[in-house]
A tleap script that builds the chain and sets N, CA, C and O, in Angstrom:
source leaprc.protein.ff14SB
mol = sequence {
  NMET THR LEU GLU TYR ASP SER CYS LEU LYS
  ARG GLY LYS ILE LYS LEU PHE SER ARG GLY
  LYS ALA LEU ALA SER LYS GLU LEU LYS THR
  ALA LYS ALA ASP LEU GLU ARG ALA ARG LYS
  THR TYR LYS GLU GLY ASP TYR LYS TRP ALA
  THR ILE GLN VAL TYR TYR SER MET PHE HIE
  SER ALA ARG ALA LEU LEU TYR LYS GLN ASN
  LEU ARG GLU HIE SER HIE TYR CYS LEU LEU
  GLN ALA MET ARG SER LEU TYR VAL ASP THR
  LYS LYS LEU PRO GLY ARG HIE ILE GLU MET
  PHE GLN LYS ALA LYS ASP LEU ARG GLU ASP
  ALA ASP TYR TYR ASN ARG TRP SER GLU LYS
  GLY CYS GLU LYS LEU LEU GLU ALA ALA GLU
  GLU PHE LEU GLU LYS ALA ILE SER ILE CVAL
}
set mol.1.N position { 8.541 -18.420 -2.591 }
set mol.1.CA position { 8.705 -17.194 -3.352 }
set mol.1.C position { 7.984 -17.366 -4.690 }
set mol.1.O position { 8.156 -18.365 -5.388 }
set mol.2.N position { 7.173 -16.361 -5.025 }
set mol.2.CA position { 6.449 -16.431 -6.291 }
set mol.2.C position { 7.378 -16.091 -7.460 }
set mol.2.O position { 8.409 -15.443 -7.284 }
set mol.3.N position { 6.995 -16.537 -8.639 }
set mol.3.CA position { 7.769 -16.222 -9.843 }
set mol.3.C position { 7.824 -14.712 -10.081 }
set mol.3.O position { 8.853 -14.176 -10.492 }
set mol.4.N position { 6.705 -14.035 -9.816 }
set mol.4.CA position { 6.649 -12.589 -10.018 }
set mol.4.C position { 7.621 -11.876 -9.079 }
set mol.4.O position { 8.361 -10.988 -9.502 }
set mol.5.N position { 7.616 -12.268 -7.810 }
set mol.5.CA position { 8.512 -11.651 -6.837 }
set mol.5.C position { 9.970 -11.940 -7.203 }
set mol.5.O position { 10.816 -11.048 -7.142 }
set mol.6.N position { 10.258 -13.168 -7.578 }
set mol.6.CA position { 11.615 -13.536 -7.999 }
set mol.6.C position { 12.060 -12.676 -9.185 }
set mol.6.O position { 13.204 -12.225 -9.242 }
set mol.7.N position { 11.161 -12.460 -10.110 }
set mol.7.CA position { 11.466 -11.614 -11.262 }
set mol.7.C position { 11.759 -10.172 -10.828 }
set mol.7.O position { 12.665 -9.531 -11.360 }
set mol.8.N position { 10.997 -9.678 -9.875 }
set mol.8.CA position { 11.225 -8.322 -9.354 }
set mol.8.C position { 12.612 -8.219 -8.723 }
set mol.8.O position { 13.301 -7.214 -8.899 }
set mol.9.N position { 13.017 -9.238 -7.998 }
set mol.9.CA position { 14.355 -9.251 -7.391 }
set mol.9.C position { 15.433 -9.255 -8.472 }
set mol.9.O position { 16.394 -8.489 -8.406 }
set mol.10.N position { 15.264 -10.119 -9.457 }
set mol.10.CA position { 16.261 -10.239 -10.526 }
set mol.10.C position { 16.391 -8.958 -11.347 }
set mol.10.O position { 17.480 -8.623 -11.811 }
set mol.11.N position { 15.273 -8.241 -11.525 }
set mol.11.CA position { 15.288 -7.006 -12.306 }
set mol.11.C position { 15.692 -5.784 -11.463 }
set mol.11.O position { 15.757 -4.668 -11.978 }
set mol.12.N position { 15.960 -6.000 -10.174 }
set mol.12.CA position { 16.368 -4.901 -9.315 }
set mol.12.C position { 15.234 -3.975 -8.910 }
set mol.12.O position { 15.472 -2.843 -8.490 }
set mol.13.N position { 14.004 -4.452 -9.032 }
set mol.13.CA position { 12.848 -3.641 -8.646 }
set mol.13.C position { 12.555 -3.761 -7.156 }
set mol.13.O position { 11.818 -2.954 -6.590 }
set mol.14.N position { 13.137 -4.769 -6.535 }
set mol.14.CA position { 13.167 -4.915 -5.076 }
set mol.14.C position { 14.632 -5.115 -4.730 }
set mol.14.O position { 15.289 -6.014 -5.254 }
set mol.15.N position { 15.139 -4.263 -3.838 }
set mol.15.CA position { 16.566 -4.308 -3.495 }
set mol.15.C position { 16.755 -4.272 -1.993 }
set mol.15.O position { 15.884 -3.821 -1.249 }
set mol.16.N position { 17.911 -4.756 -1.560 }
set mol.16.CA position { 18.282 -4.612 -0.159 }
set mol.16.C position { 18.393 -3.137 0.173 }
set mol.16.O position { 18.828 -2.331 -0.649 }
set mol.17.N position { 17.991 -2.792 1.402 }
set mol.17.CA position { 17.974 -1.405 1.849 }
set mol.17.C position { 18.322 -1.416 3.335 }
set mol.17.O position { 17.447 -1.597 4.182 }
set mol.18.N position { 19.585 -1.223 3.643 }
set mol.18.CA position { 20.072 -1.388 5.013 }
set mol.18.C position { 19.406 -0.449 6.018 }
set mol.18.O position { 19.341 -0.773 7.204 }
set mol.19.N position { 18.919 0.688 5.578 }
set mol.19.CA position { 18.280 1.637 6.500 }
set mol.19.C position { 16.787 1.366 6.673 }
set mol.19.O position { 16.101 2.098 7.387 }
set mol.20.N position { 16.291 0.332 6.030 }
set mol.20.CA position { 14.861 0.062 6.029 }
set mol.20.C position { 14.217 0.005 7.394 }
set mol.20.O position { 13.255 0.727 7.657 }
set mol.21.N position { 14.733 -0.844 8.269 }
set mol.21.CA position { 14.113 -0.999 9.592 }
set mol.21.C position { 14.045 0.324 10.341 }
set mol.21.O position { 13.080 0.590 11.057 }
set mol.22.N position { 15.066 1.147 10.175 }
set mol.22.CA position { 15.097 2.440 10.861 }
set mol.22.C position { 14.049 3.406 10.321 }
set mol.22.O position { 13.637 4.328 11.025 }
set mol.23.N position { 13.615 3.205 9.079 }
set mol.23.CA position { 12.667 4.135 8.451 }
set mol.23.C position { 11.223 3.617 8.423 }
set mol.23.O position { 10.316 4.331 7.994 }
set mol.24.N position { 11.014 2.395 8.872 }
set mol.24.CA position { 9.670 1.801 8.798 }
set mol.24.C position { 8.637 2.622 9.560 }
set mol.24.O position { 7.531 2.830 9.060 }
set mol.25.N position { 8.968 3.088 10.749 }
set mol.25.CA position { 7.987 3.851 11.532 }
set mol.25.C position { 7.663 5.189 10.869 }
set mol.25.O position { 6.536 5.673 10.976 }
set mol.26.N position { 8.626 5.782 10.194 }
set mol.26.CA position { 8.377 7.028 9.460 }
set mol.26.C position { 7.356 6.783 8.341 }
set mol.26.O position { 6.474 7.611 8.109 }
set mol.27.N position { 7.478 5.662 7.663 }
set mol.27.CA position { 6.519 5.317 6.608 }
set mol.27.C position { 5.115 5.139 7.178 }
set mol.27.O position { 4.129 5.530 6.552 }
set mol.28.N position { 5.031 4.548 8.367 }
set mol.28.CA position { 3.715 4.377 8.992 }
set mol.28.C position { 3.098 5.724 9.340 }
set mol.28.O position { 1.886 5.898 9.213 }
set mol.29.N position { 3.910 6.674 9.773 }
set mol.29.CA position { 3.403 8.022 10.056 }
set mol.29.C position { 2.879 8.673 8.779 }
set mol.29.O position { 1.852 9.352 8.798 }
set mol.30.N position { 3.577 8.466 7.688 }
set mol.30.CA position { 3.133 9.008 6.401 }
set mol.30.C position { 1.821 8.343 5.980 }
set mol.30.O position { 0.912 9.012 5.488 }
set mol.31.N position { 1.727 7.039 6.172 }
set mol.31.CA position { 0.490 6.312 5.840 }
set mol.31.C position { -0.679 6.858 6.651 }
set mol.31.O position { -1.774 7.055 6.123 }
set mol.32.N position { -0.441 7.099 7.924 }
set mol.32.CA position { -1.500 7.627 8.794 }
set mol.32.C position { -1.911 9.029 8.355 }
set mol.32.O position { -3.102 9.336 8.292 }
set mol.33.N position { -0.942 9.872 8.053 }
set mol.33.CA position { -1.234 11.245 7.612 }
set mol.33.C position { -2.017 11.236 6.296 }
set mol.33.O position { -2.962 12.007 6.131 }
set mol.34.N position { -1.628 10.367 5.365 }
set mol.34.CA position { -2.338 10.268 4.093 }
set mol.34.C position { -3.776 9.795 4.303 }
set mol.34.O position { -4.699 10.277 3.646 }
set mol.35.N position { -3.957 8.849 5.221 }
set mol.35.CA position { -5.297 8.345 5.503 }
set mol.35.C position { -6.162 9.436 6.138 }
set mol.35.O position { -7.327 9.598 5.772 }
set mol.36.N position { -5.600 10.173 7.075 }
set mol.36.CA position { -6.359 11.258 7.706 }
set mol.36.C position { -6.756 12.310 6.670 }
set mol.36.O position { -7.879 12.813 6.685 }
set mol.37.N position { -5.841 12.632 5.787 }
set mol.37.CA position { -6.129 13.616 4.736 }
set mol.37.C position { -7.183 13.065 3.768 }
set mol.37.O position { -8.052 13.808 3.311 }
set mol.38.N position { -7.108 11.778 3.457 }
set mol.38.CA position { -8.101 11.163 2.573 }
set mol.38.C position { -9.494 11.219 3.199 }
set mol.38.O position { -10.479 11.464 2.503 }
set mol.39.N position { -9.576 10.994 4.498 }
set mol.39.CA position { -10.880 11.075 5.180 }
set mol.39.C position { -11.461 12.485 5.061 }
set mol.39.O position { -12.645 12.659 4.774 }
set mol.40.N position { -10.617 13.474 5.284 }
set mol.40.CA position { -11.067 14.867 5.197 }
set mol.40.C position { -11.510 15.193 3.766 }
set mol.40.O position { -12.554 15.812 3.560 }
set mol.41.N position { -10.734 14.785 2.812 }
set mol.41.CA position { -11.052 15.039 1.406 }
set mol.41.C position { -12.352 14.331 1.026 }
set mol.41.O position { -13.170 14.881 0.289 }
set mol.42.N position { -12.540 13.118 1.528 }
set mol.42.CA position { -13.774 12.369 1.288 }
set mol.42.C position { -14.981 13.133 1.837 }
set mol.42.O position { -16.000 13.276 1.162 }
set mol.43.N position { -14.847 13.622 3.072 }
set mol.43.CA position { -15.949 14.375 3.691 }
set mol.43.C position { -16.271 15.643 2.911 }
set mol.43.O position { -17.410 16.110 2.919 }
set mol.44.N position { -15.266 16.196 2.239 }
set mol.44.CA position { -15.473 17.392 1.414 }
set mol.44.C position { -16.118 17.049 0.069 }
set mol.44.O position { -16.478 17.945 -0.694 }
set mol.45.N position { -16.263 15.754 -0.219 }
set mol.45.CA position { -16.919 15.321 -1.445 }
set mol.45.C position { -16.003 15.173 -2.647 }
set mol.45.O position { -16.474 14.975 -3.767 }
set mol.46.N position { -14.701 15.267 -2.425 }
set mol.46.CA position { -13.745 15.128 -3.533 }
set mol.46.C position { -13.264 13.675 -3.580 }
set mol.46.O position { -12.175 13.354 -3.105 }
set mol.47.N position { -14.089 12.810 -4.158 }
set mol.47.CA position { -13.833 11.371 -4.123 }
set mol.47.C position { -12.660 10.970 -5.006 }
set mol.47.O position { -11.959 9.999 -4.722 }
set mol.48.N position { -12.453 11.725 -6.077 }
set mol.48.CA position { -11.300 11.430 -6.938 }
set mol.48.C position { -10.008 11.595 -6.144 }
set mol.48.O position { -9.189 10.678 -6.093 }
set mol.49.N position { -9.824 12.743 -5.534 }
set mol.49.CA position { -8.580 13.001 -4.815 }
set mol.49.C position { -8.461 12.113 -3.582 }
set mol.49.O position { -7.365 11.661 -3.250 }
set mol.50.N position { -9.565 11.861 -2.907 }
set mol.50.CA position { -9.540 10.976 -1.739 }
set mol.50.C position { -9.111 9.567 -2.142 }
set mol.50.O position { -8.379 8.910 -1.403 }
set mol.51.N position { -9.564 9.096 -3.313 }
set mol.51.CA position { -9.163 7.780 -3.810 }
set mol.51.C position { -7.652 7.721 -4.009 }
set mol.51.O position { -7.009 6.735 -3.650 }
set mol.52.N position { -7.102 8.765 -4.572 }
set mol.52.CA position { -5.656 8.827 -4.790 }
set mol.52.C position { -4.920 8.857 -3.452 }
set mol.52.O position { -3.926 8.152 -3.272 }
set mol.53.N position { -5.402 9.663 -2.526 }
set mol.53.CA position { -4.759 9.765 -1.214 }
set mol.53.C position { -4.821 8.447 -0.443 }
set mol.53.O position { -3.853 8.063 0.213 }
set mol.54.N position { -5.948 7.764 -0.521 }
set mol.54.CA position { -6.071 6.515 0.229 }
set mol.54.C position { -5.148 5.446 -0.360 }
set mol.54.O position { -4.609 4.617 0.374 }
set mol.55.N position { -4.967 5.465 -1.679 }
set mol.55.CA position { -3.997 4.530 -2.258 }
set mol.55.C position { -2.609 4.783 -1.672 }
set mol.55.O position { -1.902 3.845 -1.304 }
set mol.56.N position { -2.233 6.035 -1.590 }
set mol.56.CA position { -0.893 6.327 -1.077 }
set mol.56.C position { -0.757 5.992 0.405 }
set mol.56.O position { 0.341 5.677 0.863 }
set mol.57.N position { -1.835 6.051 1.149 }
set mol.57.CA position { -1.793 5.569 2.522 }
set mol.57.C position { -1.437 4.080 2.536 }
set mol.57.O position { -0.584 3.642 3.308 }
set mol.58.N position { -2.097 3.318 1.678 }
set mol.58.CA position { -1.835 1.878 1.611 }
set mol.58.C position { -0.427 1.613 1.079 }
set mol.58.O position { 0.255 0.701 1.548 }
set mol.59.N position { 0.001 2.398 0.115 }
set mol.59.CA position { 1.359 2.275 -0.417 }
set mol.59.C position { 2.393 2.443 0.704 }
set mol.59.O position { 3.331 1.653 0.806 }
set mol.60.N position { 2.222 3.458 1.532 }
set mol.60.CA position { 3.194 3.695 2.608 }
set mol.60.C position { 3.107 2.633 3.705 }
set mol.60.O position { 4.119 2.306 4.324 }
set mol.61.N position { 1.917 2.094 3.952 }
set mol.61.CA position { 1.804 0.968 4.889 }
set mol.61.C position { 2.589 -0.229 4.360 }
set mol.61.O position { 3.330 -0.874 5.102 }
set mol.62.N position { 2.420 -0.519 3.073 }
set mol.62.CA position { 3.139 -1.642 2.454 }
set mol.62.C position { 4.639 -1.376 2.441 }
set mol.62.O position { 5.437 -2.276 2.703 }
set mol.63.N position { 5.014 -0.158 2.140 }
set mol.63.CA position { 6.437 0.183 2.120 }
set mol.63.C position { 7.054 0.003 3.516 }
set mol.63.O position { 8.193 -0.447 3.634 }
set mol.64.N position { 6.314 0.348 4.560 }
set mol.64.CA position { 6.808 0.143 5.929 }
set mol.64.C position { 7.077 -1.342 6.175 }
set mol.64.O position { 8.081 -1.708 6.787 }
set mol.65.N position { 6.172 -2.188 5.693 }
set mol.65.CA position { 6.364 -3.632 5.853 }
set mol.65.C position { 7.581 -4.112 5.068 }
set mol.65.O position { 8.315 -4.984 5.535 }
set mol.66.N position { 7.797 -3.560 3.900 }
set mol.66.CA position { 8.968 -3.923 3.105 }
set mol.66.C position { 10.239 -3.424 3.792 }
set mol.66.O position { 11.238 -4.139 3.856 }
set mol.67.N position { 10.194 -2.200 4.300 }
set mol.67.CA position { 11.343 -1.651 5.022 }
set mol.67.C position { 11.691 -2.522 6.234 }
set mol.67.O position { 12.865 -2.695 6.562 }
set mol.68.N position { 10.675 -3.065 6.891 }
set mol.68.CA position { 10.930 -3.943 8.046 }
set mol.68.C position { 11.811 -5.127 7.647 }
set mol.68.O position { 12.538 -5.672 8.478 }
set mol.69.N position { 11.745 -5.517 6.387 }
set mol.69.CA position { 12.563 -6.617 5.865 }
set mol.69.C position { 13.903 -6.115 5.309 }
set mol.69.O position { 14.659 -6.875 4.704 }
set mol.70.N position { 14.184 -4.816 5.527 }
set mol.70.CA position { 15.383 -4.169 4.966 }
set mol.70.C position { 15.424 -4.286 3.441 }
set mol.70.O position { 16.460 -4.575 2.841 }
set mol.71.N position { 14.263 -4.051 2.844 }
set mol.71.CA position { 14.127 -4.054 1.392 }
set mol.71.C position { 13.481 -2.744 0.959 }
set mol.71.O position { 12.831 -2.061 1.750 }
set mol.72.N position { 13.676 -2.410 -0.315 }
set mol.72.CA position { 13.076 -1.209 -0.891 }
set mol.72.C position { 12.563 -1.536 -2.289 }
set mol.72.O position { 13.161 -2.331 -3.014 }
set mol.73.N position { 11.449 -0.912 -2.653 }
set mol.73.CA position { 10.848 -1.151 -3.964 }
set mol.73.C position { 11.251 -0.059 -4.950 }
set mol.73.O position { 11.547 1.076 -4.575 }
set mol.74.N position { 11.252 -0.438 -6.199 }
set mol.74.CA position { 11.429 0.510 -7.297 }
set mol.74.C position { 10.332 0.290 -8.330 }
set mol.74.O position { 10.515 0.545 -9.521 }
set mol.75.N position { 9.183 -0.193 -7.845 }
set mol.75.CA position { 8.035 -0.463 -8.702 }
set mol.75.C position { 6.830 -0.722 -7.804 }
set mol.75.O position { 6.908 -1.514 -6.865 }
set mol.76.N position { 5.718 -0.052 -8.095 }
set mol.76.CA position { 4.500 -0.280 -7.319 }
set mol.76.C position { 4.027 -1.726 -7.509 }
set mol.76.O position { 3.574 -2.362 -6.558 }
set mol.77.N position { 4.133 -2.237 -8.726 }
set mol.77.CA position { 3.760 -3.621 -9.009 }
set mol.77.C position { 4.601 -4.579 -8.162 }
set mol.77.O position { 4.074 -5.517 -7.564 }
set mol.78.N position { 5.886 -4.337 -8.119 }
set mol.78.CA position { 6.773 -5.238 -7.373 }
set mol.78.C position { 6.555 -5.123 -5.863 }
set mol.78.O position { 6.766 -6.089 -5.129 }
set mol.79.N position { 6.140 -3.959 -5.408 }
set mol.79.CA position { 5.788 -3.832 -3.988 }
set mol.79.C position { 4.627 -4.766 -3.672 }
set mol.79.O position { 4.637 -5.446 -2.645 }
set mol.80.N position { 3.640 -4.802 -4.537 }
set mol.80.CA position { 2.521 -5.737 -4.349 }
set mol.80.C position { 3.000 -7.184 -4.346 }
set mol.80.O position { 2.573 -7.978 -3.509 }
set mol.81.N position { 3.875 -7.524 -5.270 }
set mol.81.CA position { 4.393 -8.890 -5.342 }
set mol.81.C position { 5.181 -9.250 -4.083 }
set mol.81.O position { 5.085 -10.371 -3.582 }
set mol.82.N position { 5.945 -8.309 -3.585 }
set mol.82.CA position { 6.716 -8.540 -2.357 }
set mol.82.C position { 5.776 -8.772 -1.179 }
set mol.82.O position { 6.031 -9.642 -0.346 }
set mol.83.N position { 4.691 -8.000 -1.103 }
set mol.83.CA position { 3.725 -8.175 -0.009 }
set mol.83.C position { 3.118 -9.570 -0.052 }
set mol.83.O position { 2.959 -10.221 0.980 }
set mol.84.N position { 2.783 -10.020 -1.250 }
set mol.84.CA position { 2.207 -11.369 -1.381 }
set mol.84.C position { 3.200 -12.435 -0.928 }
set mol.84.O position { 2.862 -13.331 -0.154 }
set mol.85.N position { 4.421 -12.321 -1.420 }
set mol.85.CA position { 5.416 -13.345 -1.154 }
set mol.85.C position { 5.906 -13.317 0.301 }
set mol.85.O position { 6.021 -14.367 0.933 }
set mol.86.N position { 6.191 -12.138 0.826 }
set mol.86.CA position { 6.799 -12.018 2.158 }
set mol.86.C position { 5.787 -12.056 3.298 }
set mol.86.O position { 6.128 -12.448 4.414 }
set mol.87.N position { 4.553 -11.656 3.030 }
set mol.87.CA position { 3.591 -11.538 4.120 }
set mol.87.C position { 2.352 -12.425 3.976 }
set mol.87.O position { 1.916 -13.026 4.958 }
set mol.88.N position { 1.786 -12.518 2.791 }
set mol.88.CA position { 0.588 -13.343 2.640 }
set mol.88.C position { 0.963 -14.821 2.581 }
set mol.88.O position { 0.387 -15.644 3.292 }
set mol.89.N position { 1.929 -15.151 1.731 }
set mol.89.CA position { 2.330 -16.558 1.594 }
set mol.89.C position { 2.898 -17.136 2.889 }
set mol.89.O position { 2.848 -18.347 3.102 }
set mol.90.N position { 3.432 -16.284 3.747 }
set mol.90.CA position { 3.989 -16.732 5.027 }
set mol.90.C position { 2.980 -16.601 6.173 }
set mol.90.O position { 3.310 -16.825 7.337 }
set mol.91.N position { 1.745 -16.233 5.817 }
set mol.91.CA position { 0.624 -16.134 6.777 }
set mol.91.C position { 0.810 -15.028 7.811 }
set mol.91.O position { 0.195 -15.077 8.876 }
set mol.92.N position { 1.642 -14.039 7.520 }
set mol.92.CA position { 1.823 -12.903 8.430 }
set mol.92.C position { 0.766 -11.834 8.207 }
set mol.92.O position { 0.551 -10.964 9.052 }
set mol.93.N position { 0.108 -11.916 7.049 }
set mol.93.CA position { -0.876 -10.918 6.663 }
set mol.93.C position { -1.995 -11.600 5.888 }
set mol.93.O position { -1.726 -12.379 4.973 }
set mol.94.N position { -3.251 -11.318 6.242 }
set mol.94.CA position { -4.354 -11.906 5.478 }
set mol.94.C position { -4.342 -11.416 4.028 }
set mol.94.O position { -4.048 -10.250 3.763 }
set mol.95.N position { -4.656 -12.294 3.115 }
set mol.95.CA position { -4.649 -11.962 1.703 }
set mol.95.C position { -5.573 -10.823 1.330 }
set mol.95.O position { -5.328 -10.127 0.345 }
set mol.96.N position { -6.636 -10.618 2.100 }
set mol.96.CA position { -7.586 -9.552 1.763 }
set mol.96.C position { -6.933 -8.175 1.768 }
set mol.96.O position { -7.349 -7.284 1.027 }
set mol.97.N position { -5.911 -7.999 2.605 }
set mol.97.CA position { -5.236 -6.698 2.644 }
set mol.97.C position { -4.517 -6.404 1.325 }
set mol.97.O position { -4.544 -5.277 0.828 }
set mol.98.N position { -3.887 -7.413 0.778 }
set mol.98.CA position { -3.161 -7.217 -0.472 }
set mol.98.C position { -4.140 -7.130 -1.640 }
set mol.98.O position { -3.903 -6.394 -2.597 }
set mol.99.N position { -5.234 -7.876 -1.562 }
set mol.99.CA position { -6.265 -7.752 -2.597 }
set mol.99.C position { -6.821 -6.330 -2.631 }
set mol.99.O position { -7.042 -5.777 -3.708 }
set mol.100.N position { -7.048 -5.740 -1.461 }
set mol.100.CA position { -7.555 -4.365 -1.412 }
set mol.100.C position { -6.482 -3.358 -1.819 }
set mol.100.O position { -6.795 -2.316 -2.395 }
set mol.101.N position { -5.235 -3.659 -1.527 }
set mol.101.CA position { -4.143 -2.796 -1.983 }
set mol.101.C position { -4.100 -2.794 -3.508 }
set mol.101.O position { -3.917 -1.744 -4.124 }
set mol.102.N position { -4.267 -3.961 -4.115 }
set mol.102.CA position { -4.324 -4.056 -5.577 }
set mol.102.C position { -5.524 -3.282 -6.115 }
set mol.102.O position { -5.413 -2.566 -7.110 }
set mol.103.N position { -6.669 -3.431 -5.452 }
set mol.103.CA position { -7.881 -2.708 -5.859 }
set mol.103.C position { -7.646 -1.197 -5.751 }
set mol.103.O position { -8.049 -0.439 -6.633 }
set mol.104.N position { -6.996 -0.767 -4.669 }
set mol.104.CA position { -6.697 0.663 -4.492 }
set mol.104.C position { -5.793 1.165 -5.608 }
set mol.104.O position { -5.981 2.271 -6.115 }
set mol.105.N position { -4.810 0.354 -5.993 }
set mol.105.CA position { -3.914 0.731 -7.090 }
set mol.105.C position { -4.715 0.902 -8.383 }
set mol.105.O position { -4.526 1.872 -9.116 }
set mol.106.N position { -5.604 -0.042 -8.650 }
set mol.106.CA position { -6.425 0.027 -9.862 }
set mol.106.C position { -7.340 1.248 -9.843 }
set mol.106.O position { -7.466 1.943 -10.851 }
set mol.107.N position { -7.975 1.513 -8.706 }
set mol.107.CA position { -8.887 2.653 -8.600 }
set mol.107.C position { -8.131 3.979 -8.654 }
set mol.107.O position { -8.635 4.961 -9.200 }
set mol.108.N position { -6.942 4.007 -8.098 }
set mol.108.CA position { -6.111 5.213 -8.182 }
set mol.108.C position { -5.745 5.503 -9.634 }
set mol.108.O position { -5.795 6.650 -10.077 }
set mol.109.N position { -5.380 4.462 -10.364 }
set mol.109.CA position { -5.056 4.636 -11.780 }
set mol.109.C position { -6.282 5.086 -12.570 }
set mol.109.O position { -6.171 5.950 -13.439 }
set mol.110.N position { -7.456 4.508 -12.279 }
set mol.110.CA position { -8.687 4.940 -12.946 }
set mol.110.C position { -8.967 6.415 -12.673 }
set mol.110.O position { -9.329 7.161 -13.582 }
set mol.111.N position { -8.800 6.830 -11.426 }
set mol.111.CA position { -9.057 8.228 -11.058 }
set mol.111.C position { -8.038 9.157 -11.708 }
set mol.111.O position { -8.393 10.195 -12.266 }
set mol.112.N position { -6.773 8.770 -11.626 }
set mol.112.CA position { -5.683 9.606 -12.128 }
set mol.112.C position { -5.661 9.689 -13.658 }
set mol.112.O position { -5.551 10.778 -14.219 }
set mol.113.N position { -5.765 8.554 -14.321 }
set mol.113.CA position { -5.541 8.499 -15.760 }
set mol.113.C position { -6.798 8.562 -16.609 }
set mol.113.O position { -6.750 8.998 -17.759 }
set mol.114.N position { -7.929 8.129 -16.050 }
set mol.114.CA position { -9.149 8.022 -16.855 }
set mol.114.C position { -10.304 8.855 -16.320 }
set mol.114.O position { -11.404 8.837 -16.872 }
set mol.115.N position { -10.044 9.592 -15.231 }
set mol.115.CA position { -11.062 10.469 -14.653 }
set mol.115.C position { -12.323 9.691 -14.243 }
set mol.115.O position { -13.445 10.178 -14.386 }
set mol.116.N position { -12.107 8.459 -13.724 }
set mol.116.CA position { -13.205 7.611 -13.262 }
set mol.116.C position { -13.001 7.310 -11.784 }
set mol.116.O position { -11.928 6.870 -11.370 }
set mol.117.N position { -14.041 7.552 -10.996 }
set mol.117.CA position { -14.001 7.253 -9.571 }
set mol.117.C position { -15.433 7.207 -9.062 }
set mol.117.O position { -16.364 7.599 -9.766 }
set mol.118.N position { -15.607 6.720 -7.822 }
set mol.118.CA position { -16.948 6.702 -7.229 }
set mol.118.C position { -16.852 6.914 -5.726 }
set mol.118.O position { -15.839 6.608 -5.097 }
set mol.119.N position { -17.913 7.435 -5.177 }
set mol.119.CA position { -17.992 7.628 -3.726 }
set mol.119.C position { -17.919 6.270 -3.016 }
set mol.119.O position { -17.204 6.114 -2.027 }
set mol.120.N position { -18.661 5.306 -3.530 }
set mol.120.CA position { -18.710 3.988 -2.891 }
set mol.120.C position { -17.345 3.293 -2.931 }
set mol.120.O position { -16.913 2.711 -1.936 }
set mol.121.N position { -16.664 3.357 -4.089 }
set mol.121.CA position { -15.335 2.761 -4.190 }
set mol.121.C position { -14.361 3.392 -3.213 }
set mol.121.O position { -13.561 2.704 -2.580 }
set mol.122.N position { -14.438 4.704 -3.099 }
set mol.122.CA position { -13.559 5.422 -2.178 }
set mol.122.C position { -13.862 5.036 -0.728 }
set mol.122.O position { -12.951 4.850 0.078 }
set mol.123.N position { -15.141 4.922 -0.415 }
set mol.123.CA position { -15.544 4.557 0.940 }
set mol.123.C position { -14.991 3.189 1.343 }
set mol.123.O position { -14.498 3.014 2.457 }
set mol.124.N position { -15.078 2.231 0.434 }
set mol.124.CA position { -14.544 0.892 0.709 }
set mol.124.C position { -13.028 0.936 0.912 }
set mol.124.O position { -12.484 0.257 1.783 }
set mol.125.N position { -12.364 1.742 0.098 }
set mol.125.CA position { -10.913 1.861 0.233 }
set mol.125.C position { -10.518 2.478 1.565 }
set mol.125.O position { -9.532 2.064 2.174 }
set mol.126.N position { -11.276 3.460 2.018 }
set mol.126.CA position { -10.974 4.081 3.312 }
set mol.126.C position { -10.992 3.038 4.432 }
set mol.126.O position { -10.099 3.007 5.279 }
set mol.127.N position { -12.007 2.198 4.424 }
set mol.127.CA position { -12.107 1.140 5.441 }
set mol.127.C position { -10.938 0.168 5.325 }
set mol.127.O position { -10.329 -0.205 6.327 }
set mol.128.N position { -10.630 -0.237 4.097 }
set mol.128.CA position { -9.539 -1.190 3.874 }
set mol.128.C position { -8.192 -0.607 4.271 }
set mol.128.O position { -7.359 -1.303 4.852 }
set mol.129.N position { -7.974 0.663 3.962 }
set mol.129.CA position { -6.702 1.312 4.295 }
set mol.129.C position { -6.506 1.401 5.796 }
set mol.129.O position { -5.392 1.240 6.294 }
set mol.130.N position { -7.584 1.656 6.516 }
set mol.130.CA position { -7.489 1.723 7.974 }
set mol.130.C position { -7.112 0.363 8.553 }
set mol.130.O position { -6.247 0.275 9.424 }
set mol.131.N position { -7.751 -0.684 8.078 }
set mol.131.CA position { -7.423 -2.037 8.544 }
set mol.131.C position { -5.975 -2.401 8.204 }
set mol.131.O position { -5.255 -2.967 9.027 }
set mol.132.N position { -5.567 -2.072 6.995 }
set mol.132.CA position { -4.204 -2.387 6.537 }
set mol.132.C position { -3.182 -1.648 7.387 }
set mol.132.O position { -2.176 -2.228 7.797 }
set mol.133.N position { -3.434 -0.374 7.652 }
set mol.133.CA position { -2.518 0.407 8.486 }
set mol.133.C position { -2.423 -0.184 9.886 }
set mol.133.O position { -1.325 -0.321 10.426 }
set mol.134.N position { -3.543 -0.529 10.471 }
set mol.134.CA position { -3.534 -1.134 11.815 }
set mol.134.C position { -2.731 -2.423 11.829 }
set mol.134.O position { -1.968 -2.669 12.763 }
set mol.135.N position { -2.895 -3.245 10.808 }
set mol.135.CA position { -2.155 -4.495 10.729 }
set mol.135.C position { -0.666 -4.235 10.530 }
set mol.135.O position { 0.169 -4.899 11.144 }
set mol.136.N position { -0.330 -3.273 9.676 }
set mol.136.CA position { 1.082 -2.935 9.448 }
set mol.136.C position { 1.722 -2.430 10.737 }
set mol.136.O position { 2.858 -2.791 11.046 }
set mol.137.N position { 1.009 -1.605 11.487 }
set mol.137.CA position { 1.533 -1.099 12.763 }
set mol.137.C position { 1.810 -2.259 13.708 }
set mol.137.O position { 2.836 -2.276 14.388 }
set mol.138.N position { 0.904 -3.226 13.754 }
set mol.138.CA position { 1.092 -4.364 14.674 }
set mol.138.C position { 2.290 -5.225 14.259 }
set mol.138.O position { 2.928 -5.840 15.114 }
set mol.139.N position { 2.599 -5.276 12.976 }
set mol.139.CA position { 3.722 -6.076 12.502 }
set mol.139.C position { 5.050 -5.333 12.691 }
set mol.139.O position { 6.046 -5.916 13.121 }
set mol.140.N position { 5.045 -4.059 12.368 }
set mol.140.CA position { 6.278 -3.271 12.459 }
set mol.140.C position { 6.605 -3.011 13.909 }
set mol.140.O position { 7.607 -2.363 14.210 }
savepdb mol mol.pdb
quit
């Protein structure tokens, strides 16, 4: 367990969630819907909004993985820490997925808060989100 993840647990940003396993598949459906919408938005040339949508696809994929552990997040940062500790450190998930999830979070914040985005960045995220979703489906 990483120090960051332990801190998230102690601060209550990651909590037990008894209904988690029952809701994991619903989160995957949301991740898939967000990804499909992001693809459509990308094709329409709205890279800012597509970047935001693709981040949320990855967020819901990660949340499904957390729900599988009967846990729930109360922080996007702590969700990332939980993914590293529960899935990457235990070799259940390649680290590149979490690195791209972090990148998606950063790019979403740039698009949302600073009005900065790019077609190329969005394109890379779309590919990463699809891989992450496929991996999450195979685990859940």
